[in-house]
N, C-alpha and C positions, 0 to 999 in steps of 0.2 A: 818175141812176145814175152818170154820170161824176163829178159832184161828190162823191158818196158814196165812190166808189173813191179819188178823189184825197184825200179827208179821211182815209180809212183808211190810205192810204200815208203821209200826212204824220204821222199819229199813230204809225205803226210806226217811222218814221225818228226821231221824238222819243224813243221808248223805247230806240232804239239809240245815243242820244247818250252818248258816253263823257266828255264835258266839260260836266257840268250847270252851269247858271248860278245863282249864289246872289244873291238880291236884296241891294242895297246896305244896306238897313235891318237885315239880319242880320249884316253884316260889322262887326267891331270892330277899330279900328286902335289901335296903341300906340306909344310912343316906342321901346321895345326892338325891336319888329318893324321899325320904320323904320330903326333902326341896323343890324340884321342884314341888311335888304334892301340898304342902301347898301354894306355890306361884300361882300355876294354879287355885286352888279353890278360893283363895282370888281375883284373877283377874276375874274369872267367876262371883263371887258374885257382884263385883263392876260394871262390864259391864252389868249384868242383871238388877241391879237397875237403871242404866243410860238408858237402853233400855226401861224399864217400864215407866220412866219419858217421854221419847220420844213418847211412845205409848199413854200416857194420853194427850199429847199436841195435838193441832190442828194447821192447817195453812190455809191461805186464797189462793184460786185459782182464777185467773183472766182470764176471757174469753171475747173476743171482737167480736162484730157483728154490722151490719148496723142498725141504728135506723129507723124503718119504720113508727113510730107513728108521724104523722104531724097534727093530728086533735085535740088532747087533749090540755088542757090548762097547762101552767106552773105556779106553785105557787112560789111566792117570799115572804119569811119571813124576816121581817125588824124590827130592834130595834136600832135606831140611835138617839143620843142626839147631838143637835146643840146648840152652845153657842149664840143663839139669841132668842128673844121672839117669841112665836108661831104666833102672828099676823103679823110678818115680813117675815116669810118663807112659802114656799109652795112646795109640793112634787108631782110629777106625773111621768108617764111612757110614752115615745114616742115610738110607734111601728114603726120600720123602714120599715117593709114590706108593711103595709097599710097606712103609714104616717098619723096615727091617734093617738089621746091621749087616753090612757087607763084610765079609771076612777080610782081615788085613794080614793074611798069611804071606802075602808077597812082599812084605816090608821087612827090612833088616835093621836091627837096632845095634849100632856100633859105637862103643865108648870112644870119645875123641877129646882133644883139647879145643876149647872154644876159640881161643886166640889164634889168629892166622899167622903164618910165616910171612916174611917180606915179599916173597914171590907170589904167594896167594893173595896178599893185600893188593899187589899191583894188578892182578887179573880182576879182582873185585872192583877196583877203582875204574878200570877200563870198561867193565860192564855197566857201572853206574853212569859213566860218561855217555856211553852209547844210549842208555835208556833216556837220559835227559835230552839228547839230540833227537831221538825218535819222537818224543813228545812235541818237539818244535817243528821238525821236518818229517812229515809222514811219508814223503817219497823215498826216504832211506829204507823203508820196509821192502820196496821193490828190489833194491840192491842186495838186501839180505836174502831175499827169495832166489835171486839169480846166482848168488855165490854160495848156495847151500852145497854141502859136501866139499866145497873148495876151501873154505876158511877153516881155521883150527878149531878144535873142540872148545866149548865154553865151560867145561867142567874144571873144577879146581885141581891143580896139580897136587900130587901126594906130598906129604911133609918130608922134607929132606933132613931136618935137624933131628938129632937123637936126644930129644928133650926128656929129662927125667921127671917132668911134671906129671902128676897123676891125672887121668882123664876127668874132666869136670863137666862134660857135656855129652850129649847123645845125638849121633847122626842117624836119622831115619831116612832110608833110601830104598828104592825099589819101584815096583809098579803094581797097580790094582786094576781089576776089570769090574766095572759097575754098569748098571743099566743106563740107557740114554735118557734119563729123566733127571729132574733137579735133585740135588743131594747136598750133603754137608760133610766134608772131610775135616776132622778136628783132632787136635793134639791137646790133651789135658792131663791133669794129675791122676795117677793110678792106671792100672791095667783094666781094659774093658772086660766085663763079665756078662754072660748071657742073662737075659731077663725076659719073662713072658710078655710083659707089657711095654717093652721098649729096650733100652739098654742103659747100663750104669757103669761107673768107673769106681774101682776100689781105691778110694783116696783117704780113708780114715787113718791109715798107718803113716801118712806123710804129713810132717809138721808144716805149718804155714811159713815158718822162717826159711824153709828150703825151696819155696816157690820162686822160680825165676824163669819167666817165659821170654827172656831175650833170645832172639833166634835169627838165623841167617838162612835165606832161601837161595841155595845154590842153583837149583833147577826146579821148575814146575811147568809141566806141559800136559796137553791132552792129545790123545791119538797116537799115531805112529811117531816114534822118536827119530828126528831128523837132525844129524849133527850139523852144526854151523848156524842153525836158526836160533835167534835170541828172542826169548819170550819176555812178556812185560814184567814178571816178578824175578827174573834171574838177576842175582847180585844184590837183592834187597836185604837189608840188615836193620833190625829193630832192637833197641835196648830198652828193657822195662825199667820204669822209674819207681815201681811199687811191686810188692809181692803179689797182690791180688789184682793183676792187670789182664785185660782181655784184648786180644788183637783179632780184628775181623777183616776178612777179605771177601767182598761181594763180586763174584766172577760171572761174566756172561760168555759162554762158549759158543763159537760159531763153527760148524763143520766146514772144512775147506779141502778142496781138491786142488793140488798143486801140480801143474804140468809145465816143466821147463825143458830146455835142451839137455840138462844134466840129470834131472830126476823126474819121477812121476810117482806121487805119493798122496795118500789121504791123511790129512792131519787136521788140527783144530786151532784156530786163532781164538784169542780171548781178550777181553777188556776187564779191568779190575778197578774197584773203588775200595779204598782203605779207610779203616776207622779203628781207633783204639781208645779205651777208657779204663779207669780204675774201678774195680768192684767195691762198692761201699753201700751195704744194705741200709745203714742208718741214714744215708743221704738220698736214698731212693734209687741208687744205681745198682740194680740187681743183675744177676747173671753168674756165670762160672768162669773162673780164671782159665786161660788157655789160648790156643791159636785155632781160629775157626775160619774155614774156607767154604763159603756157601756158593755153590755153582748152579747155574741154570743153563739149559741147552736151548739155543735159538732155533726157531722153526725154519729159518732160511739157511741155505747152503751156498757157499761162495766157490766158484770155479776160477782159479787164477791160472792164466795161460800166458806163456812167454811168446810174443809174436815178433816177426821180422818183416822188414819192408820187402815186397817182391822185386825181382830184378827188372821186370818191365816197368814198374812204377819208378824205379831209380833212373831208367833210361828216359822216361817221359819228363821227369823233373830236370834231368841233365840237359835235354834238348830245349826245354823251356828257359833254362838259365842262359844257354849260349845264344839262342835266338832272341831272347828278350834283351840281353845286354847289347848285342849288335844293333838291334832296332833302336833302342833307347839312345845309345851313344851316337848313332847316325842322325837321329832327329835333333839331339842337342847340338851336334856339330853344325848341322844346317841352320838351325836357329841362331847359333852364335855367329856364323859367317854373315847371315842376313843382317843382324843387328850391327855388326862391325862395319859392313858396307854402308849402311845408312849413316852411321856416325861419321865415317870418313868422307862421304859425299857432302854432308852438311859442313864439315870442316873445310873442304876444298871450296865449296860455294861461298862460305864466309870470307875466305882469303881473296877470292876474285872480287867480291864486293868492296873490300877495303883497299883495293889497288887505286892509286891516284895517277892521272896522266897530266904532265905539265903542258901548258899551251904557250904559243910564241909570245903572247902579250903579257906573260907573267902570271896569269891566272891558272888555277888548277881545276881539272875536270875529274870529279869523284864518281862519275857514272860508270856503270859496269861496262868494260870494254867488250867489243864484239869478238867473240871467239871464233876463229876461222880454222880451217883444217891445217893451215901452215903453222898457226900459233900453237895448236895442240901437239904438233910434232916438235 
């Protein structure tokens, strides 16, 4: 009884076989089929390698939401060199929401030489080249996000030459913590002094001939400092054509949460619009000479996440490639053989019709001869 049930079960499983086996004596091979099979296997191997490269790669996913954090402080990282002596310039931040001057105690004023060394110029040219490429190809920003902490630092290397030239510029670097509202960070003539109705700079003791707001922005970022990230103003250099010249940067800051396989940080991206003009009160161009960075905080927050293709999706795509190529090449091979057989049959039929049979009386019979079994052999 057990053997009978086992035999019935085995027969049932055989009937459910979706992959019937064809005896080798019923299989016919051909040169065309072998050629198509070779092409199919080569294509499968090539597409499998390409699909594996896609599986290894990652991409950045962008999600947007409303930023509800209004109480935390915003960090501003600054490294700017101005072509004036440190005793002639002052930097501070004016908070537009509370109309107060934020303390600039976190900044360091360092006397330096404005002209760069050849090694420093090379790094600056590289940053400017990257900036120009980022403006044309925005997808490069994803590569920078994924390579954070992996690439070299973007800060200028220290001077290696023992130049006897006296410092003619002032490097202002450090960081500030301000409220997350619109504000104005500016560098102008004279040190900032407290004032009950706002703020002022002590510029009366500085002559106009010494005004020179040519500057170089080695680094400017908002939020957590992440090495390897290139910001829009890094490597910017402006040369003043007049003593009374104003440089303005209108910046829109977007809070950003960055989550990659290497880092997880809260930083800020920003876009910038530049403008510069000469102050000439007689011509109606009013203002104050200096460098003004007016920033505004966006109400949206961007979450950038590095994603990877799941392994099951890779298997599904791989099966689709293999099955699709086998099916497609099989169909194309069958259609090709069908067309070839039709063409050959018409060619043979035409050869039979053109055959002439001589008659005993000298005439020629051009009718199609009767094809018998013996004649076919």
